[in-house]
N, C-alpha and C positions, 0 to 999 in steps of 0.2 A: 228804468234804466236811463241814466244820464247820457248826454251827447258825448262827453268825454270817455264814458266806458265804451260807447258803441265805437268810437274812432280808435280807440286803442285795440278792440278786438278785430276791427277790420285791418289794422295796420299788421297784427300779429298774423293773421290767416294770409294775408299778401306776403308777409316775409316766409310763412312756411311753405307757401306754394309758389315762389317767386319765378320759378322756370316756367309756369304756366302763362304768367303774366307776360313775361318777356317774348314767349311765342305769340301771344295774342297782339302784343305791342307792336310788333313788325310790320304786319299787314296794315294796321290802323295808321301807323306813321306813314307809310307807302301811299295809303289812301288820301291822307291830309295833304301830304306834299304834292302829289301828282294829280289827284282829282279835285279836292277841294280848294287847294292853293290857287290854281290857274283861274278859278272863278272870280279871283279879283280883277281880272282883266275884262271881265264881261261888261265893265261899265264903259269900256271903249265904244260900244255900239251906241252908247247916248252922248258921245262926244266928239268935237272936230280934233282928232288926236294930232298933235304936234310933238315930234320926237323931242325937240329942245325943251318943251314945257312939261314932258313926262305926261303919266296918265292924270295924276292930281291936277297939273297946272293948266292942262288943256281945256278949252271952253265946253260949256255943256250946251248942246243942240237938240236935246229931246229926242224925238222921233225922226228927225229929218233923214237919216241913214236909212231908216226903213221905208219912209215914203220914196226915197231915191229908188230903193230896189224895187218897189211895187209899180213905179212908172216907168221903170226900165223897160225899153222897146222888145227885149228878148225874154222877159220875166216870164210869160206864159210858155214859151219854148223851153226853158229851164225846168218849169214844173212839170210840163208834159212829157219831156224826155226823162227826168229824174223817176217820176211815178210810173211811166210806161216800162223802163227798165226793171225797176223793183217789182212790180206787180206780176210782170210777166216772169221774173226770175222766182218770185214766191208761187205763183201757179203751177209753173212748170218744174221747178226744182225742189219744193217741199214734199210731194208726194213719193218722188222717186227713191228717196233712201228708205221710206217706209215700207215700199213693195218690195225693195231689195231685201231688207231685213228679215220680212216675212218670208220671202222665197228662200232665203238661206237657212233660215230656222226650220223650214219644212224639208229641207233637203237631207235625204237619208245617206247619200254617198259622201262619206267624209273627205275623200280626196277631191272630189270635184268642188266641194263647199270651200275648202281651204284654198284651191286654185282660183276660184271666182273671187274669194276676199282678197287675195294677194293682187290680183289684176285690178281690181276696183279701188284698192287702198293706195296703190303706188303712186297714180298721178297727184294726190294730195301733196305730195313731198316736191313736186316740181315747182319751182318758183315761178311769181308772176311773169318776170321778164322772159324766162325760158318758154313759158306757155304762150305768150303773145308771140314770140319768135316762131314757134311751132304753127300758130295760127296763121302767120303771115307767109310762111313757108308752104303751107297745105294750100292756101287760097291764091298763090302766086298764078299769074295769067299765063305764064309759060312753063314753068315747072312744076306747078302745084298739083298735087294727087287729084284733086276734084276736077281741075280743067283739063288734067290728062284723060280722066275718065269721060268726061263730057266730050272731048275731041274723038274719043273713039267711037262714039254713037252719032258723031256729026254734027254737034252742037258747038256753036261758036264760044271761046273763052269768055268767062265772066269775071269781070273785076270786082268781086265780092266785097274787098275794104273799101272800095271807091263808090259803092252805091249806099246811099243812106239807109233805104229799106232792109239791107241785109245785116245792118250793124247790130241792133238788139238781138236777133236770133243767133248771131255768132257769138256774142257777148255771153248770152244766157246758157247756151247748150255747151260751149266749152267749158263754162263754170260748174254745169251739171257734171260732166265728164271727170272733172278734176275732184269735186267734192263729195259725190255720192256715196263712195265707199266709206269714206272718213265719217259722214255725217249718220250714217246707218249704224255706227258702233253704239250709240247710245239707246236706239232701239233693240239691237240685239241683246244688250245688257238688261233691259226692261223685259224682253222676251224670256231671258235665263231665269227671272224671278216668278215666273208663272208656275204653280204647283201642277207638277207632272200627274198627280192623282186625278185631276179634272180630264186630261187628256185621256188616261186609261178608263176612265168611267165612259168618256165620250165614245171611245173605240168599241167598247163592250156594248154600248147602245147601237153600234152600227154607222156611227158618223165617219163620213169620208174625210181624206186629208184637207181639202178644200172647205169643207164644212167647220172643221176644227180651227183652221186659220181664220175664217170668218166670224165664228161665234165664241172662240176663246182666246185665240192670240190677239186679233185686232182690238178688242174690247179691254184685253189685259194691258195694252201699251196706250190706250186712249188717253189718259190723264197726262202721259209724257208728250203724245202728240200735241195735245192742247196747250200745253206749258211752253212747248217750243215755238208754237204757232203764234202765241200772244209776244213772245221774245222776238220773234222774226217781224211781226207786225210793227213793233216799237223801233224798227230801224229801217223802215221803208224809204225814209227820205235820205238814208245814208249809203248810197251807191258806193261800191269800193272805187276809191280815186285812181290807185296805180293803174290797174288794168285798162280803165277807161281812157286815162291819160296816154297810154301807150299804144291802144288802138286807134285812137283819134287822129284824124287828118282834115284838111281842109274840104275834102271831097265829102265826108260823112258827117261834117260837123253839125248839119242841121237836126241829126238824131242821136249824136254822140255828146253833144255839149250839155253837161249837167251842172248842178249848183256846186259841187265839189270842184270840178275843173275850172269853172268861172270864179270861184273864190281863190284858188291858187293863180290864176292869171292876173288878177287885180292886186294880189298882195305880194307873193313871193316872186312871181316872174314878171313884174312891172318895173318899169324905171322910176314910176313915181308910185311906190306902194301906198295902197289906201287901206291901211290896217283897221280904222274905225268902221269904215263900209264892209269890210269883210268880215268884221265880228258880228255887225248887225245881221248879215246873211245867216252866218253861223247860228246865232241865237234863233233866229226864225226857224232854222231847220231843226233844231233841237227841240224847240216849243211844239212843232208839229209832230216830231216823233213822241213826245210825252203825251200829247193829246191821244194820238192814235193808240199808244199803249194802255192808258187808262181805258179808253173807250173800248178797245178788244177784250181786255181784262174784264171788264164789267159785264159785257156781253156773254163771254164764255162762263162767267160766274152764275148768270142767270139761266143760261141754256144747259150747262152741264155740271155745274156746282164744282168745277175745278178752276182754279184761278191762282195768280202768284201771291195775292193776299186777300 
């Protein structure tokens, strides 16, 4: 078959199914504009960017911006805080939605189940600003509920938000409270796909409810758990900026200053924006995330035969 004939057939097929091509084209265009398009600016990381000269006209300085970041006196503090919050969040927050989904799936009381779902889902729809406002209110030294309870047992008020050692725990556990219900939805959906005949056979064999959860439900959602673990591992260096920024103060800065807040300060919140330097830090962050994603994906593939690709 000639090349012209193949082209003609492909054109006719596209014309006949043009609606499908339009549907596919929309997300592809969005991806090209908002995901691949900004990659043009990555070259800033290797230049001494001057606004008047533009991206192409600015002089090339190679790895100088990266060296500057690695030699920054607070480099290890930023890495430590970023990894500390992320790993803490992963270890504490990742299992809870799984346990919640398994517990809800095993609950026989439908009314109780719906009540728990409603109570745990609602915090997800609270904005970050409102959530931080609630945290600040609850931890207030004079009117906060925590210090009020401490006062009733004779304990002096604690300035939770002013003590660096409390920052990570407040950040992580307030996030768990907000997201555990919503994050459990995907596991509940996975549990709904498990064949009920297996459960009926287990009941006939005398398996308890806990045994069915352990040997049927959990193995049934394990591929979903591993997939989400891989995805979460690939964003370990990307701690949410907004919440950290709103909770940060000069008193807790030693544990709250992370890479994203530092990048914001030297780029958008500075009188002399350092866009090239900020781009280099962002690129470094992305490369580390990519390495972690590939590493965890390969480990998961070897251990469980479940992976993203």
